[in-house]
N, C-alpha and C positions, 0 to 999 in steps of 0.2 A: 450602551446602556449599562449602568452600574447596578449590581445586585445589592439590595439594601443590607442584608445581614449575613452573618457567618453561616448559619444553617442553610440558607437559600443557596449560597455559593457552593457548599458541600454537596447539596442535592444536584446542582448543575454538573459538578465534577463527576458525581456518581453516574449520571446519565451519559456524560461524555465517555466514561470508561465502558459502559454497556455498549454504546454505539461503536466504539473502537475495538471491541473484543475480537471480532473476526480478523481485523487488521493485525492486532498483536499476535494472534495465533499464526497467521500466515507469515509475518515477517520475522518471527522468532526462530525460524529454521535457517541454518547457514546455507543450505542449498538454494532456498528461495531468495535469500539475500544476494547470493551470487547471480541468480537470474535477473533480479531487479537491477543490480549494478551493470550487468551486461546490457540490459535494455537502456539504461541511462547513458552508457558510454557510446552507444551507437551513433554514427553520424547519418545513418539512413533515416530520413524523415518519415518514411512510410512504415517503419517497424521491421521486426525480424521474424523469419520463419523458424519453425522448430529445428530444422536441420542446422541453421546458422547458430542458434542458441546452443545446440548440442556441440558444435565445433568449438565454440568459445568457452563452454563450461566443462567439457570433457565428460559429460554425463551421457547416459544412454538416451535414445529417443523416447522410450517409454517413461523413463524417470523425468525427463524434461516435460513431457506431456502431462504427467501426473501433477507436477509442481505448478505448471501453468494453469491447470484447472483450479487448484487451490487459490492461486493468486487472482484468477478471474472471479471465482466465487466470492472472494473477499473484496472484490471491486478495486483492486490495486492496479491491475493491468487491464487493458482493453484489447480487443481483437478486431481487425478489419478484414473482412472477407473480400477477396478479389478472385472471382471465379471459384476454382477449387483450392486456391491458396489462402492461407490464413497468416496475417501479419500481426504480431504482438507488440504492443507499445505501452508506455506510461504516458498518461495525460494528466494535466493539472487538475482535471475535474474528478480524479479518482479519490477513493477513500483515504489515501495517504494524507490529503489535506485536512482530514478530521483530526489527525494527530496534532497538527499545529493549533487547532482550536482548543483541544484538551490542554496542551502545554500553556497556552495563553491564559486559560482559566485558572490553572494551577499557579502560574506566575502572579496573576492578580490577587489570588488568595494569599500567597506568601507575602507579597508586598503590603497587603492590608493588615495581616495578623502576625507577622513575624519580623 
């Protein structure tokens, strides 16, 4: 669906930015970027545990847990509980997908007005 005028497009982009705010704050940190890339690189389909992430990032367990909580709160990563074990993973349904929507809206705006 095409938005009719420039002001409406700007309003949609403003809403996209608001919706993505937690994602931007979460991914703006280099440590969390490192955790995200570790989760993306894993070949394990069920996710990684805190200890495994700690080994791969060389961070302390408390630091990894802290950053995982921020990433979970921003809905960037998900957790699957298996008994007393937690497995962290990235899923296509996470809020990272909202960034693509924002970029697409900005691209449409630029194509139309610049």
